C-alpha positions as CSV (number, residue, x, y, z in Angstrom):
1,M,95.5,113.2,63.1
2,A,97.1,114.1,66.4
3,E,98.2,111.3,68.8
4,H,96.1,111.3,72.0
5,I,98.0,111.2,75.2
6,N,96.5,110.4,78.6
7,K,97.8,110.6,82.2
8,Y,97.9,107.4,84.2
9,E,99.0,106.2,87.6
10,T,99.9,102.6,88.5
11,I,100.3,101.1,91.9
12,M,102.1,97.8,92.1
13,V,102.6,95.6,95.2
14,L,105.8,93.6,94.8
15,D,106.9,90.5,96.8
16,A,108.5,91.9,100.0
17,S,110.6,88.8,100.4
18,K,112.8,89.7,97.4
19,T,116.2,91.3,98.1
20,E,116.8,95.0,97.5
21,E,118.6,94.2,94.2
22,E,115.8,92.0,93.0
23,T,113.2,94.7,93.8
24,A,115.2,97.4,92.1
25,A,115.6,95.2,89.0
26,L,111.9,94.5,88.9
27,L,111.1,98.2,89.3
28,G,113.7,99.1,86.7
29,K,112.1,96.7,84.2
30,F,108.7,98.4,84.6
31,T,110.0,102.0,84.5
32,S,112.0,101.3,81.4
33,L,109.0,99.7,79.7
34,I,106.9,102.8,80.6
35,E,109.7,105.2,79.3
36,K,109.7,103.2,76.0
37,H,106.0,103.7,75.5
38,G,105.4,107.0,77.2
39,E,106.8,109.6,79.5
40,L,107.6,108.7,83.2
41,E,106.5,111.6,85.5
42,S,107.3,110.2,89.0
43,V,108.2,107.1,90.9
44,D,107.2,107.0,94.6
45,E,108.4,104.0,96.5
46,W,106.3,103.6,99.6
47,G,108.4,100.6,100.8
48,K,107.3,97.6,102.8
49,R,103.8,97.8,104.2
50,K,101.5,95.3,105.9
51,L,98.9,93.9,103.6
52,A,95.2,94.2,104.5
53,Y,94.8,90.5,103.9
54,P,97.4,87.8,103.1
55,I,98.2,87.3,99.4
56,N,99.9,83.9,98.7
57,F,100.4,83.4,102.4
58,M,102.4,86.7,102.6
59,N,101.5,89.5,105.0
60,E,103.8,92.2,103.6
61,G,104.3,93.8,100.2
62,Y,106.6,96.4,98.7
63,Y,104.4,99.3,97.4
64,V,105.3,101.5,94.4
65,L,103.3,104.4,92.9
66,V,104.2,105.5,89.3
67,N,102.7,108.4,87.4
68,F,103.2,108.5,83.6
69,T,101.7,109.6,80.4
70,S,101.1,107.4,77.3
71,D,98.8,106.6,74.5
72,P,95.5,104.8,75.5
73,E,96.7,101.4,74.2
74,F,99.7,101.0,76.5
75,P,98.1,100.4,79.9
76,K,96.6,97.1,78.6
77,E,100.1,96.0,77.7
78,L,101.5,97.1,81.0
79,E,98.8,95.1,82.9
80,R,99.6,92.0,80.7
81,V,103.3,92.3,81.7
82,Y,102.4,92.7,85.4
83,K,100.4,89.5,85.3
84,I,103.2,87.4,83.7
85,T,106.0,88.7,85.9
86,D,107.0,86.8,89.0
87,G,107.3,89.0,92.0
88,V,104.2,91.2,91.3
89,M,101.6,90.3,93.8
90,R,99.0,92.9,92.8
91,S,98.8,95.9,90.4
92,I,96.4,98.4,89.0
93,V,96.6,101.1,86.3
94,V,94.2,104.0,86.5
95,R,93.6,107.0,84.2
96,R,94.1,110.3,86.0
97,E,91.8,113.3,85.4
98,E,93.3,116.1,83.4
99,D,94.3,119.1,85.6
């Protein structure tokens, strides 16, 4: 039976008060996790942006969009890791439509 692969995108809002090195380390952690379980297509760093509403008394967040492909079980694990990682304010993983 062939392994089923889906396309996904994830947007994460990281703590903007972290240094550039801390932000790069956090981003590196997630990109290497994605590469281990799938194929990384693109990483688009949007940078610091004002939040629509305060999260944990912060008004800015560091936005990153990542496109990847993986098997259907991996996004649940990625969301679990987001939730237990300090520095991730918000995140979402969405399945993209096939082209």
